[in-house]
RODO-36304 format. One record per residue (C-alpha): residue in one letter; x, y, z. Coordinates in steps of 0.1 Angstrom, whole numbers, plus 5000, padded with zeros to 4 digits. Example, Ala and Ser with C-alpha at 12.3 -4.5 7.8 and 13.67 -1.06 7.14 Angstrom:
// RODO-36304
A512349555078;S513749895071;
// end
This chain:
// RODO-36304
M311273276035;A311873056004;D314072756008;P317672835999;K318872715965;F322572735973;I324672776005;H328372876006;L330272586023;R333772726023;F335473066027;H339073156037;S338873406066;E341673636077;Y342873346098;S344173186066;V347073416071;T348673366038;D345673406015;G342473496034;L341073846034;V337573786049;R336773926083;I334273706102;D331673956114;P331374136080;M330973796063;I328173696087;H326474036082;K326774006044;V325273656043;L322373766065;E321874076044;T321473866013;G318973636029;G321373346037;V320573096064;A323872916068;V327572956058;G330672736061;I334172836070;A337072636057;D340372796066;L343672656053;M344972386077;N343572556108;I340472656127;F342072956145;G338973156139;G336572856139;L335072906174;R334773286169;F332873216137;Y330772946153;T329673156183;H329173486164;A327173316137;L324873146163;A324473476181;A323473646148;G320873366139;L322973216112;K323772846110;P327572796112;I329172506093;L332672446107;G335172296083;C338772316071;D340672326039;L343172046044;R346572006027;V346871636021;K350271466018;N351171375982;L353771095984;K354271105946;E354971485946;P355971585982;E356371945973;A352771965958;P350171855985;T346571825973;R343571985989;L340571816006;G337672016022;V336171866053;L333071976072;C332071886107;M328671706108;N328671676145;H330871666176;T332471346164;G333571516132;Y334871816153;H336971576173;S338271396142;L339271736127;C341071836160;V343071516159;L343971546122;L345171906125;T347171826156;K348871526140;A349771746110;F351572006130;L353071786157;T354671546132;E358371496135;D358771486097;E359571846090;K359071806052;F355371716057;R354671946087;G351272106082;Q349971826059;V347471556067;D348571196059;P345671016041;A346570706062;W345170896093;F341670886078;A341570506083;K340070326114;G337670606122;G340070896117;A337571076095;D334370986114;G331771266115;L333471456086;I331871526052;A334571526025;L334671775995;T337271655970;G338871995965;G337972075929;A340872125905;E343272145934;G342171815949;E343771475942;L340971375918;G341071705900;R344771695894;Y344671335881;L341871415857;I343471735844;N346571535836;K344471255820;R345571005847;F342170845847;N343170515862;L344770685892;A341570895896;D339470585896;Q341670425922;A341770735944;V337970795943;E337370425954;E339770475983;L337970795994;K334570615991;A335870336013;I336770596040;F333870846037;G331070646022;D327970856017;R329871156033;L331971196001;Y330971465976;I332771535943;E333371915944;V333172135914;Q334072505912;R333872775886;A335973055900;G337473185868;R340773005872;P342472835842;N341672475851;D338172515867;E336072435836;L338172135825;A338171995861;T334472045865;A333571855833;R335871565841;L334871555878;A331171545869;N331871245846;L333871075873;A330971125898;A328570965874;E330770675867;H331170595904;G327670695915;L328770985937;P326971315944;V328371635930;V328371965950;A329072315937;T331172535959;H332872865956;P336372925970;V335673265987;Q338973445994;F337573805998;L334173966005;E333774215976;K334874195940;S336774515945;D338974345972;F340774135946;E343774375943;A344174395981;H343974015983;E346773985957;V348874225978;R348174006009;C349373695991;A352473875977;I353373996013;A352973636025;E355273505998;G357773776001;F357573895965;S356474225949;L353274225928;Q355374255896;D357773975905;P357373695879;R358173435905;R354973525925;S352273255923;K349073375907;N346473125921;Y343473345924;S340973525902;P338773835907;E335773605908;Q336573465943;Y334373705962;L331173615980;K328773565952;S325073585958;E322773285955;E321473425922;E325073445908;M325773095919;C322572955904;E323373125871;L326972995873;F325772635877;A322472655859;D323472335840;M324072145873;P321072205895;S321671905916;A325172035925;L323572345938;Q320972155958;N323671935973;S325172235990;V321872286008;E321771916017;I325271926031;A324272226052;K321372036066;R323571736075;C326071956094;N324672006129;L327572066152;D326872106189;G328572016222;V331572226214;L330972496241;S331372376276;K331772476312;P335272456327;Q336572106331;L339572036354;P341971746352;L341571496380;F344171566407;P345671236421;T345171206459;P346770946482;D344870636493;G341770726473;M341071026495;S338471266482;L339471606469;D337571776497;D339271566524;Y342671616509;I342471996506;E341272006542;Q344271796554;L346871996534;S345372326545;R345272246582;E348872106581;G350072406561;L348372656584;Q350172506614;K353472556596;R352672916588;L351572986624;D354772836637;F356673076615;L354573376622;Y354173326660;P356973106674;D355773206709;K353172936717;A351173166739;V350873436712;Q350073166687;N347273026708;E345873376712;K345973446674;R344773096663;P340973126666;A340873406639;Y342873186615;D340972876622;E337673046616;R338773206584;L340272876571;T337072686579;Y334972946561;E337172946530;L337372566528;E333572536530;T333172796502;I335772626480;K334172276485;G330772416479;M331872576446;K333572246436;F336972406433;P339272186456;G340872036425;Y341872376411;F343672476444;L345372136447;I346672146411;V348072496416;Q349672416450;D351272106435;F353272276407;I354072576429;N355472366458;W357272136433;S358972456419;K359972576454;R361372236462;N363372226430;G365072566433;I362672766410;P361873106426;V358073166429;G356473506436;P354673566469;G351373616451;R349773826424;G346273956419;S343373886442;G344573526450;A346773666478;G343573726498;S342973356504;L344173196536;V343772856520;A346172966493;Y348573096520;S348372766539;L348872556508;G351972756498;I350372906468;T350973256482;D353373386508;L351473686523;D349473656554;P345973776543;L344873846579;K347774066587;F347074286557;D343274246559;L342974096524;L339573966515;F338873616502;E335673726485;R337673956463;F339173636449;L336373386451;N332873516457;P330273256467;E327573486455;R329073496420;V330173166408;S333173196384;M336373006379;P339173106403;D342273246386;F345673236403;D348273446384;V351573296395;D354973456390;F357973236383;C361573306377;Q361873416341;Y364573166333;N363172856350;R359472886342;D359872626315;R361072366340;T357772406359;I355772366326;E357772046319;Y356871916353;V353171976346;K353471786313;R355071496330;T352371496357;Y349271526335;G350671396302;V352171576273;D348871536253;A346971726281;V349172036283;S349972316260;Q350372686258;I347872926242;A347873096208;T347773476203;F346973636170;G348973946159;T347274196137;M348674416110;G348874766124;A348975086104;K352775116102;A353174746093;A350474776066;V352175076050;R355574906050;D354274566038;V352174726010;G355074946000;R357274645997;A354674455976;L354374755953;D358174785949;V358275135964;P361775215976;Y362275116012;M363475456024;K360375616009;T357975376024;D359775396058;A359475776057;L355675746053;S355375486081;K357375696105;L354875976101;I352275756118;P352575826155;Q352775566182;Q350975616215;P351175356243;G347875186249;K346275336218;N345975186183;I346575466158;T344775366125;L345475506090;D342275706092;D343475846126;A346775946110;L345076106080;R342776306104;D345176406131;V348676426115;P348976706090;E352376586077;F351076236070;R347976376052;E350076616032;A352576346022;V349776126009;E347976405991;R351076515971;D352476175962;D350675925939;E352775635952;Y351675715987;K348075735976;E348375385961;I349975245992;L347175386014;R344475265990;L345674905993;A346874926030;K343375016043;P341774686035;L344674496051;E344874706083;G343874516113;L343874176096;T345373876114;R349073876104;N350773606125;L350473356153;G352173396186;M352273246221;H350573376252;A353073516276;G351973296305;G348873096298;V349072716300;L346272476295;I345872156315;A343071936301;P341271646318;G342571406291;K343771486256;L343671846245;T342371726211;D339071646228;F338572016231;C340572196203;P343372126178;L347072216185;Y349572406163;N353372396161;A355272596136;D358772426140;G358272096158;A359872206191;P357772066219;E357872386239;N356372576210;T353072376208;V350072606213;S346272566211;Q344672676179;F342272896199;D343173206219;K342673246256;K338973356253;D338073066230;V339872796250;E337772886280;S334572866259;V335372506250;G335872406286;L339572426290;V341072586322;K343972826318;F346672846344;D348973146343;F352673076345;L354073426343;G357773506341;L359073776364;T362673886360;T362774036395;L362473686410;S365473576389;I367373886402;L366473796438;A367673436433;K370873546417;A371573796445;V371073516471;E373473296451;Y376173566453;I375573626490;D375973256497;Q379173246477;L380573536498;H379673356530;P380472986525;G378672746548;T375672976553;H372373036534;F370773366531;D366973316535;L365073596519;D361773486535;H363173566570;I364273926565;P362774176590;I359974396575;D360874686598;D364374746587;E365475106591;P368175116564;T365674976539;Y363075236546;R365775506545;L366575386510;F362975446500;Q362775786518;E365875906499;A364375776467;N367475566461;T365375316442;A367075246409;A366574866403;I363874856430;F360874666417;Q357874896410;F359575206426;E362275306401;S360475566379;D361275936382;G357676016393;M357675746420;R360975866433;S359676216436;L356676076455;L358875876478;K360776186489;Q357576356498;A355776056515;R358875926533;P357475576539;D358375406571;R356275086571;L355274826545;E351674956546;D352975286532;L354675116503;V351474916496;A349475246495;L351975436473;N352075146449;A348275156446;L347975536444;Y350675596418;R348275556388;P346175796368;G343075886388;P344175796424;M347276016418;D344976316427;L344776176462;I348476166468;P348876526482;S346076456507;F347576116517;I350976276524;A349476576543;R347376346565;K350376116571;F352376406585;G349476566604;R349076866581;E345576766572;K342876636596;V341676286592;E337876266596;Y335375976592;L331676006582;D330975706605;E333175576634;R332975216620;M334975336589;E337975426611;P339375066615;V338975016578;L340575336566;R343075406594;E346175266575;T345475496546;Y344675796567;G340975796560;I341375776522;M339775486503;V342675346483;Y341774976478;Q338774796464;E338874586496;Q338174896516;V335074976496;M333874626503;R334674656541;V332774986543;A329774826526;Q329974546551;V330374746583;V328075046574;G325674896549;G325274546563;Y326374376531;S327974036532;L331474046517;G330173846487;G327474106482;A329974386488;D332074246460;L329074246437;L328474606447;R332074696439;R331774546405;A328574726398;M330075056408;G332974996385;K330574946356;K328575266364;N325275106356;V322775386366;E319775166372;E321774906392;M323275196412;K319875326422;R318974976434;Q322174936453;R321975276469;A318575186483;V319874866497;F322875036513;V320875326528;K318375066542;G321174856557;A322875166571;A319575286587;E319374946605;R322775036620;N321675386631;V323175576603;K321175876591;E319975866555;E321976176543;V325176046559;A324575696544;S324075856510;E327276066514;I329175746523;F327675566492;D328775856470;L332275836485;M332375456478;E331075506443;K333775756436;F336675546449;A335375206435;G335975336400;Y339775346405;G340375166437;F343274926434;N343374556443;K345074556477;S346074186475;H348074256443;A349574586457;A350574416490;A352274116472;Y354174326448;S355174586475;Y356574296495;V358774196465;A359774556462;Y360774556499;Q362874246494;T364774406465;A365274726486;Y366574516515;L369174356493;K370274686479;A370674836513;H372574546529;H374074346500;T374574616474;A377274456453;A375374116451;F372074286443;M373474516416;A375474236400;A372374026398;N370574306381;L373374346356;C373273976347;M369674026335;V370374316312;M373574206295;D371874266261;S371174626268;G374074876270;E371775156281;K370374956310;M373874826320;K375275186321;A372375306343;L372975016368;I376675066368;D376375436376;D373975356404;A376175086418;I379175326419;A376875596435;N376075336462;G379775276470;V380474976448;E383474976425;L383274816391;L386274606380;M386974616343;P386274316320;D389474106322;I390373806301;N391973656332;A389373736358;S385873776343;D383273506338;W380273516315;F378073676341;F378973966363;T380573836395;V381073966431;P384573906445;D383674086477;E380974316492;K382474626476;H383274516441;I381574386410;R383674226382;F382374296347;G380873996330;L381973906294;G378373836285;G377874216286;I379974256254;K378274256221;G379173986196;V380473726219;S379173366222;Q378273226256;A379572876246;V382973026235;I383273236266;Q382472946288;D385172746270;L387573036276;V386773046313;E387072666317;K390472666300;R391672956321;K390672766353;K392272446341;D395472566323;G396172906339;P395973266329;Y396173386293;L399473546283;D398273756254;I395973756223;F398073486206;D397573256236;V393773306236;A393573236199;A395572926203;R393772786234;V390172876229;T388072666206;G385872886185;A387873206189;N387473416158;A388173766146;R384773896157;L385173756192;L388773876197;E387974226183;A385074256208;L387174146237;V389974386228;K387674686222;A385974626256;G389374636274;C389574266284;F393274256276;D394174596293;S395674416323;I398074246299;D398574506273;P396674846273;D397574926236;R394274816221;N394974916185;K398174706186;L396074406196;I393474476169;V396074496142;N397574166154;I394273966155;P394973816120;Q398473726131;A397173556162;L394473356143;S397073256117;A399473136144;S396672936161;Q395872766128;S399572676123;L399772536159;R396672316153;A397972196120;S401272086137;A399571936167;G400971596175;Q404271666156;E406371776186;S410071726184;L411771456205;F413871736220;D410871946232;E410571986270;P407771776285;G404671986293;E405972286273;T403172456253;A404172556218;R403672926210;I403973126178;V404073506185;S404773766158;W403774126166;L403074396140;P403574766151;A400574996153;V399775356162;P397975386196;W394375496195;T393375846207;M391175856238;R388275946216;Q388775646193;K389375416222;L386075526238;T384275516204;E385375156199;E384575066235;K380975196230;S380574996198;V380874676218;L379374776251;G376875036242;Y378475296265;W381775436276;L383275236304;T386875356310;G386175716309;H383775986296;M384076116261;F383576476274;D386576466298;Q389176536271;Y387176846260;R386076976294;E388977216300;E388977356265;L385277406264;A385377606296;H386277886271;Y382677866259;S380877786292;R381677646326;Q378077556332;R377777196343;L374577016333;K373876896368;D373877256380;L371277376355;Q368377586370;P365277726353;S366078046336;R364178306315;E367478406299;P369378176275;V372077966291;K375277846275;M376177476280;T378277206264;G378276826261;I378376516240;V375376416219;T374276066231;S371076026212;V368976196186;R365376126177;Q362776296156;V359076316167;Q355976446152;S354276726171;K351176936163;R353577206151;G355476976128;R358676766131;M360876836160;G363976686175;I364876566209;V368576556216;T370176396247;I373276576259;D375776436284;D378676616300;G379676356326;T377876536354;A374276486342;V372176406312;V369576646298;E367076636270;A367176936246;M364077016226;C364577146190;F361377296177;S360477266140;E362177566124;F365377536145;W365277156139;E364977176101;K367877426100;N370277236124;R369376876126;R372376756106;V374676926132;F373576666159;Q375576356154;V375876086181;D379176126200;G379576466186;V380676756208;V378277056208;C378177406222;L374577506230;T372477806240;G368977746253;K366377826279;V366077596308;R362877486325;Y361777226350;D359576956333;E356876856357;F356076536337;S359576396337;K360576566369;R363876686355;M365376986337;S364677036300;V366277276276;T364777446246;L367577516222;E368177846204;S371677796189;V374177516184;K377777496173;T379977196166;L383377176182;D385077286149;Q382677576146;F383477696181;R387177666175;H386977856142;G385378156160;A387178146194;A390577986191;K393778196184;H395577916168;L396377546168;K399877496181;I401777186169;R405077116187;V407476926164;K410476736178;P413876886172;G415676776140;T412476716121;N413276666084;A411576806054;Q409876486046;T407976506079;L407076866074;A405676766040;Q403576496056;I402076756080;E401576986051;E399676716032;L397376656062;L396777026065;R395877046028;Q393276766033;E391676946063;S392077316053;G389277546044;E388277916039;S387377936076;G389277756103;V391877776130;P395377916121;L398177666124;V401477726142;L404377486140;E406777516169;T410177346173;T413577386190;A416877406172;A420277496186;G418677566220;A416277826206;T412477776201;G410877916170;S407377926155;V406177906119;F402678026109;A401077816081;E399377996052;Q396277776054;Q393777746082;V392677416097;H388977356090;G388477006103;T390477036135;E389376706151;N390276496120;F393576686116;M394676636152;A393776266151;A395776226119;L398776396135;L399076126161;A400375896134;V403276136126;P406176036149;A407776376148;V404776546164;E405576596201;S402276766212;M399376976200;Q397177236217;V394277466208;V395277806221;Y392578056231;
// end
């Protein structure tokens, strides 16, 4: 192969999220395809994709040159930083770059965040870095373009002093306005100062045809449309990956500049970046070794565990040998694999959390199988009792880093992370970056915005792209599989253009996020391994510039600090229980695990709010399986997944003796007894391999992994090993082969028993609290969902069904959170109301406790700092003042009065008269009259701030009237071939895309049950406007039992609104008018009738009494909008009553 004449030293990949379009693997492929031997990446102020580029290029046989396009602080023009390209010559250069980038993003000066201060280059800050001066956008280029030659001379000498022979004057000819002028003047400057010139090309996209898509990407990042004159236009169509021939032609007059690109590539030889895991050094007392210290803590911890498990010393002594033997074996393995430090670090932050009131889960994943972890307090599940295997977590025959996933209380997890930072140093700890990509829907919306296509039109197209959990639907998938999407694109030129430009952007890195639980703890500064990033300067938002896979590749160890809301719920419930029983503490760790009421709750499927057991499908399973021990819960938790679900009928039949339990070999019986002969867990597969096939548990774990991967050749080898081992244990070959087949089948979807056991124990704890401390448990759950009306409503309904009464929100009784005044009541928390501030509510509560109850809305406005119209409206609509004054509309109308009065009081503060009574609080109260709300309006307003109806059900006021259409209650629906009539309130409407076209799913609620009604395409297109949320509907449809959702479903055939039903069925609307009504009032009624009359409707009858006789008058017009008309009549004082007569 001929020596290269030019090498590309810089390209912006997709990780330059504002202006890069180049995907790393296609770039590597293209360079290799054109005969390239090396290529350099230089993303803008980051190396997010640097390690991926580095490893993928090496794997492909291409030399990677890792660099970065730096923004350099410009003190003369702070809003216009200059550019400087840097390339890593070696590991020293890599470290320098990590430090520079980290300093840039962790600076406290917000104005210059994301910019490198030139002062940082001094004193070795740029060691190991080659500097490229940035062409026209660099400091030198800008000075020269603006003819500030003296400043250019000064700046180049400063750069020479820092970089020496690592400084190259960079020239570019990328078709941009200033490129040629800058190139000429930079070449002259280089000659004057005896510096080498290098030709580079600022690659922003791979192919020339990608320019338009790149412009769209930039427009999206800036928030402008392509046609917006404010949009910056910094790029040209020439910034694609040019071939060596094109570059040589472009710089034919500067051959040395081309050759210098090759020389730089030769000088860049980065290695030492990839590393095995490196743990921080754990501090031990008195210089004790890590091995000795873990031994000491484990032995001490085991004794405490045994004292708790077996308080009877005789029983403890009988059980001890098995624990001692297991502990010794695990400790030897951990020491031999050099992992004591890892265990000690994890136990330290977990035990600190427990000591400081931060709830920690009992275990998660395979770590619960370790007795050392149990002894150290890392886990809280006895692995011997549940036959959990250490080798499933740490296999001495397959050396890999242990990985404890630890659950913390969702709301206190940050306290533990702060402790870790204090312990190991803030420079050694950070969280981990994640990279979000542009999905099909987002690509369509973003491109539509950039092209100035109306939002509604773009949104309509994006909504045709289906969403499927766990599956990424691409634009090509949608074109192939969704006829409506394909047809919309084919018949609309704007849609075609959106799709043409969205395809190159789909799947590109779009934004940076933070890993849900991953925390890095480095043995020293993190910048020795990778740079850090921080978007806003908040310390808690610092993340690595590499994702979780790449941080491990550079030798960093990830610790998982996962937030689990259930732990927060348990802690809050215990807090409530302790408040109800002063002087005692409820210890959740000491509850019995054989509690009959708790298992009865599972057997009755009363599992709303029960961790892992609240889905409809799981409830159906619980009713069949009727679990009566923790082992049953563990098995059901493991079985309730796709695949193992097929085993559930057999599991239940065997549990109740309806199906015989048989074992192919008697040695399998102790292993499979608890699951009635069915292999449910991965650990059971391993045990069978051990007892029948003679495998070590480490070897059995390798077998399990191999079975999961379904490697045919490996399976042949493992089968021979198993059959041979089984023969040595007197098992016939055909039986051994049958057992192996069984193991192979189950290994594919067997579940991790350690994880199932740990989470089932958490589920049992939640069930125990629900069974014995219902109010406290349900209130704790409600505190965690105060931002979701739908979830609150479901929990409130369940609490009421379990004998707990909900007390209304009350300005003089409620706190921010839900509270528990006694074992049978929950008081609504004001935090469950939309639009209220926690700080203002806490002030409200404190002032109530200090100065006494509130008298009215004027008193609240006067006393509560921060009370405004939005807050008071929300409190009134939610019913918080009902105990003082139930007329909510009167209070709403008087909010401006109350706020005005409060302002007057504050303005006159300190001007009290000498004659005022001491301690008397000044008050200004001036009420305006108002018409009371109808029940419908009251509930509508209530729902607007709560998300649901609290004081009643919207359907209650219509129930008696709609019995004239149907008396069918939704809770009594049964499958029927004949259409069934039913009525209810529409609570939600959604449109979905099916294979037959658009269809609607309407949720109907009549106060007895909630059902989903399906509207297929033809019916939906004809009637979809009829379905309005909170609207009353009269329906006809066929009822069936949906096996998937385990509930009744209705396919609709007809629908009527309440007005339509009344038009056809009512005799008339009778309005009773008070005696003595004058003509003016009758005219008012007539005007209302005129507004709501129509060709079809309900006849109107006015009835009144005069001189002891009752008479009726039939109006000429018919009432069309009956609901609006009846609501408006409430404001007419002369109207005594109204009734629809059938």
